[in-house]
N, C-alpha and C positions, 0 to 999 in steps of 0.2 A: 440399304439404311433403315428400311421398314423393319425387318427382320432384327437390325440391332436395337432399336427402339422397344420392340417386342420382348426382346430378352431383358433389356434393361429394366422395363416396367415389372415384368414378373420377379426379377430379383430384388427391387425397391420394394415391391408389393410385399414379398417373402420377408425381407427384414423388416419393415414396418409391422408387420404382423408380428413378430419376434418380440420388438422393441415394447408395443402395447400390451402383450400379454405379461410382460413383467412390469405390473403395476406400481409395484414397491419400489424398484428402481428410479421407474419413471417419476414418481412422486417425488423421490430424495432429490433428484436433478433440480426442481424447481424449490424443494423445500429448505434444502441446505444453504443455497445462495441467499435465500430471504433471511434465514437465520443468521447468516455471517452478516448481512447487511444491517438487521438490527442489532447485532453484538457491536459491532463498528459505531454504531450511531448512539446507542445508549450505554454501553459498557466499557468500550474501551476507547481511550483518548490519548494521544501524542503529547498533549499539553497538560502537565500533570499540575492540579490545582489543590488547594486546602491539604498543604503536607502537614503531618503532624510533627509539631516543633517543640523542643524542649526551650526554655528561657533562663539566663543567667544574667539577672540585672544587679550589678553591684554598684551602680550609680543611684538608683531610685532617686531619681528628680524629675523635673518636669522634662527636660530633655529628653532622657531617655524613654519615659512614658509617652511621649510624642511619637518618637521614632518607633518604638514597640505598637503603637496605635496604628501607625502607617503602615507596619508589615502585615498586621491582622487585617486591615481594611482590604487589602490589595486581593484577598481572598486566595494567596499562594500560600499563605502560613497560618496553620491554626494552632494556636500555643495551648499544648496539651498538660506541660509540665512546669513546676517552677523548680529551679536545681540552685546550687551554689557554687558549682565551680564548672571549669571547661571538661575534666576529668569524667565527672558524671554524667555530662552531655555525650560523651563518647562512649560510656557504659550504655547508655539508654540507647544510643544507636545501635551499638553490638547486639543489643537484647532484643532489637526490632520493635522497640516500643515507640521510637520516634524516625523521621528521616531526615530532620535539620535540626540545628540548634541555634541559637542566637547568644553569643556573650557579650555583654555591655560592660566596659570595665569602670573601676571606681571613679575616675576623674573625667567621665564622659562629658559632663556638663561644660567645664573649665575648657577641656580639649576643643568642643566644638566652637565656643566663644573665640578661642585663638584660631579658629580654621584649621583645626588639625583633630576633629573627632574621627574616631575609629571603633567600629563594632565589628565582632568577629562572627562571620557566618559561617557554620561547619553543615556539609552535606554527606550524605551517605553516597559514596561513590560506587557502591554495588549496583544502583539503580539508576542508569543511565539517563533516563527520561525525567526522574527526579532532579538530577543534578543539573541538567540544562535548564529546565523551568525554574528550579530555585535560584540557580545563579544569575540567570537574566532578569528574573524578578526582584532580586535583590540589589542588583547594580542599578536599576531603572529606579526603584524606591529610593535608595541612598543618592543618586544624581538629583531626583525631584527634592527630597528632604535638605539637600544642601543647597539648592536653588533657593528655596523658600527663607531657609536663614540667612543667605545672604541678603536677600530683599529685605527682611525684618531689620539686618543691621544698617543697611544703608537708609533705611526710614528711621531708625532711632536717630542715627547721627544727623539727620536732617539733609540726606542726598537724596536725589531723585534716580541716580543710577544713569543719569544721561552722559557723564564722563567715562563711563564702564561700560563695554561692549562683550560680554560674554559669549562664547561661542554655543550656539544652539543648532539643533537640528530638528527637521520636520520629517515625519514619514508618513508616506502612502502606499497602502497595500492594493495591487492592482489583481483584479479578478475575483478575489477573495476577501474583501475589507473586513468581514466578521471574523476572519482566520477560524472558519469551521473545518474541522479536521476532515468531515465527512466530503466535501467538496473536493479534496485531496485523495480521498480513499475510494469513492465510489467508481471513477474511472479505472482506476487500478482494480480493483475488485472485479469488473466486468471483465478485463483482461485476463485476470486469473482463473476465473471461471470457464470463459472460453477455451483457453488451451489445457486446462485440467479434464474437461470434459474430452475434448477431441482427442488429445494425446493418449487418453486412456483408452477410449474406444478404438480409435486406430490402431494402438500398439496390440488390443485384443481380438481386432478384427479377424485375423487370419489365424492367429495362434490358437483361438477358442476352437474353431472349426477344426483345426489338425489334431487337437488333444481330444475332442469329443468324437472324432471318428465321422464328422460328415463332410470331412473335406474330399474325401473320396467320391462322393455322390454329387457335390458340386461340380467336379472336375469333369465328371461324366456326363454332363450336361452339355448341350451345344452352345452354352456362352462360352465366351473367350476369359481368359484369366484376368485382363483389364476391366472387363465388365463386370466380373464378380467383384474386384476391390471397389469400383465406382457405385455398383448396386448395393454394397455394405454402407458406404460410406455417406451418401446423400441422405438417408433418413437421419443419420446422426447430426448432419449437417443442420437439418431443419430443425432437429431438438434444441441444438445449440442457439441457433438465431431465435427461436422461442424464449428459450432461457435468458438470453442476452436482453430481448425487449421487455420480459418479464422484469428484469432487476433494474433497467432503466426507467420504465414507467412507475416504478414503485419508488425509485430515487427522485424522480420528478413530481409526482403528484403527492406523495406521503412525507417525504423528507424535504421538499423545495429546493433541490439541487437543479437549477434548470440547464437545458442544453443549449449553450451560447451560439453554437456554429451550425453547419448544413448538416441536416440529417441523412440528405443523400451521399455526402461526401463520407460520413460516418459508416452508412452501410456499405458502400463499395469496397472501402477500406477494410471493414470489418471482415468480408467474404474474401479478400486477399489474406487477410491473417489467418483466417479459417484454412484456407488451403495450405499455409506456411506451416501450422500445427499440425495439419495431416501428415505432411512429409515427416515431420520429428517423429509422430506416432508411428508412421509407417516403417520407419527406419529402426523402431524400437521393436516392433514386429518381426523384422526380417532378423535381428540378432538373438531375441528370445526365443528358446524351444517351448516354454510352458507359460500357462497364464501367470503362474506365480513369480517367474523371471520377469515378464512383461510388467506386471503391476509393480513390482520392486524397482525396476528401471523407471518408471512412470513417477513414482513416488520420490525417486532422486532427483528427477527432474524437476519435480515440483517444487523441492527445497532450493534447489539452484536459482529457481524461478523468483521465489519468496525474497532471497537474499540479494541476488547480484544483478537483477534488472533494473533497478529504480522502484520497486512496487512501493517500499517503504523507507529503505535508506538510500541515500544520494549516492550517485556513482560517481561523482567528483572527487570523492574522498578516498576512493577505494583504490589499492596499488594495481599496477598496469596488468597483471596477470589475471587479477580477478575481473577487471573488465572485459579482457579479451574471452573470458569464458563467458560472460554474459552477452557479448556480441554474438555468440552462437544461438542464442535462444531468441526466437522472434518476439516474444513480449516485450522484448527491450526497446524495439523500435515502434511496436503499436500503444505500448503505453505513452510516448511521447506524441503519438497521433491521437489516441483518444483524449488525452488529457488536453492536446492543443485544440481539440474542437470542442469538446463540452465544456470545459472550464475557460479558455481563452477565446473560443469563438474564432480562430485564425482558419484561412482556406489553406489550399493546396500549395501556394507559393511558399509558405514558410514549413511545410510539411515535406517537400521534395524528396530529401536525402533518406528519410524514413521509409517514405513510400517506394523509393527504388530498391532499398535494402529488401522490403518485403515483395516486390515483384522478382527480385534474384531468389529470393527464398522458396517463392512460390514455384518457380522453374525447377529449381532443385528437387521440389516436391513432385512433380511431375515427373522427372526423370527417375525418381524413388520409384513412384506407383509404376513406370514402365519397366523397370530393372527387376522387381521382385514379381511382377505379374508374369511368370511363366508357371506352364504348366507342369509341375514337378511336385513330387510329396519329399519334403524333407523331414 
């Protein structure tokens, strides 16, 4: 056992020295996640506000001006153009000048008085986030404006509205009451960074040695094949853990995204996830024959991770076959775990299924390590 630890220590030292010597790559491992975090915080938003909007006011009365003012005050619509008809609005959207248009018909005030007021909101369907934000905002503003008009009408006719019970709803947002995008993005970004680094490193671990011709030297040493792999992966694991801590500390103390749950649970389950991601990377390493192939396969896995795991897009609306593909990627389970711990503050009681999935995935990763750790040159 003592000789095993001696060999592992030598291999870990060799790999650590190799990582530390490549200072450019090492600095990028910490700089790129920070840049991504700042971009998501200050430049990227899933909720689109201040949509450039064209206005066609064919009514030009008090009611139309009040409705236009309500849309403008919501901060979702910025009126940039005053046009004459609906076709001009469509032309402006086609030209990319505006993202939305509001068309108020000539008899808007009379229709409002009869309770039949109708304004047309035109949205650019080529931009999904703009459509979603604009549609939700327009619906909410129209409903609020209608309730105000109903209240004014009741007061005008001397009724306090006690005999009318309109249906109203109240909304309470749990865990993220300010609806900050970063509270949703930060845990997912941590998961994405961990998998990207560990999969890429694991995929290149043995391929690089084989391609540069140093694999023969490693095999000629007394170290066993499984020790070679473990010795190469432990320094990478330490770098990933430091990277994860760096991003979380930046998120908590700079951007004010608190960790609501147990840091101990997060640490243990993160190690489990790292082991799972290693298995995926080593599987790529066993398939790829060159570094270029390993990089291409890793990039393909990263694309699937961003699209199919729930990092940004909800999995509940996806077809069955895409959910099945997402189930093969360990980030799918870790995303629910880290968001549950960081955002909701839940414990292992609510994370049992995803934890079990990572345990199974980790077992498969260990089997993968055992299978590919044979003393042979492919």
